[in-house]
C-alpha positions as CSV (number, residue, x, y, z in Angstrom):
1,M,96.1,105.1,114.6
2,T,94.1,108.3,114.3
3,M,90.6,109.1,115.5
4,Y,89.4,108.0,112.0
5,G,90.8,104.5,112.2
6,S,93.8,102.9,110.7
7,T,95.8,104.9,108.2
8,S,97.7,102.0,106.7
9,E,97.6,102.2,102.9
10,E,95.7,98.9,102.6
11,A,93.1,100.0,105.2
12,V,92.5,103.3,103.5
13,R,92.2,101.7,100.1
14,K,89.6,99.3,101.4
15,R,87.6,102.1,103.1
16,A,87.8,104.1,99.9
17,A,86.6,101.2,97.7
18,R,83.7,100.6,100.1
19,L,82.6,104.2,99.5
20,C,83.1,104.1,95.7
21,Y,86.5,105.9,95.6
22,R,89.9,104.8,94.5
23,V,93.2,105.8,96.0
24,V,95.9,106.5,93.4
25,K,99.6,106.6,94.5
26,S,102.0,108.8,92.6
27,R,104.5,107.0,90.5
28,D,106.4,110.0,89.4
29,H,109.2,111.9,91.0
30,P,108.0,114.9,93.0
31,H,107.7,118.2,91.1
32,P,105.4,121.2,91.3
33,D,102.4,119.4,89.7
34,N,103.1,116.1,91.4
35,Q,104.0,116.1,95.1
36,G,104.7,112.4,95.2
37,L,101.8,111.3,97.6
38,Y,98.2,110.3,96.9
39,M,95.1,111.3,95.1
40,L,91.5,110.3,95.8
41,V,89.3,109.6,92.8
42,R,85.6,109.0,92.5
43,N,85.0,105.7,90.7
44,E,81.9,106.6,88.7
45,S,83.2,109.9,87.2
46,G,86.9,109.4,87.5
47,M,87.2,112.9,88.9
48,C,89.7,113.7,91.5
49,V,88.1,114.8,94.8
50,L,91.3,115.2,96.9
51,G,95.0,115.6,96.2
52,G,94.8,116.9,92.6
53,R,98.6,117.3,92.6
54,F,99.2,114.0,94.4
55,D,99.5,116.0,97.5
56,A,97.1,114.2,99.9
57,T,98.5,112.0,102.7
58,L,96.8,108.8,103.8
59,E,95.6,110.7,106.9
60,D,94.0,113.4,104.7
61,I,92.2,110.7,102.7
62,N,91.1,108.8,105.8
63,E,89.6,112.0,107.3
64,Y,87.8,112.9,104.0
65,L,86.3,109.3,103.9
66,A,85.3,109.6,107.6
67,N,83.3,112.7,106.7
68,E,81.7,110.9,103.8
69,E,80.6,108.0,106.1
70,S,79.0,110.3,108.6
71,P,78.1,113.7,107.1
72,Q,77.5,116.6,109.5
73,A,74.0,117.9,109.8
74,S,73.7,121.4,108.6
């Protein structure tokens, strides 16, 4: 468990869905354009916001989502 909550795949997927994101897991063998991990996609636009080469870990995604839940004041 990290400071951002559980990093199980199921927990991260649920958190992402709650914030209108989708976690996509690579189904390809790792190569330069696909590192074999995860990508975070915005539901409305279908645009990748993290892990464009399937290079995001669940911890990376969880941290990104934590920042989305509580944005820092500028």
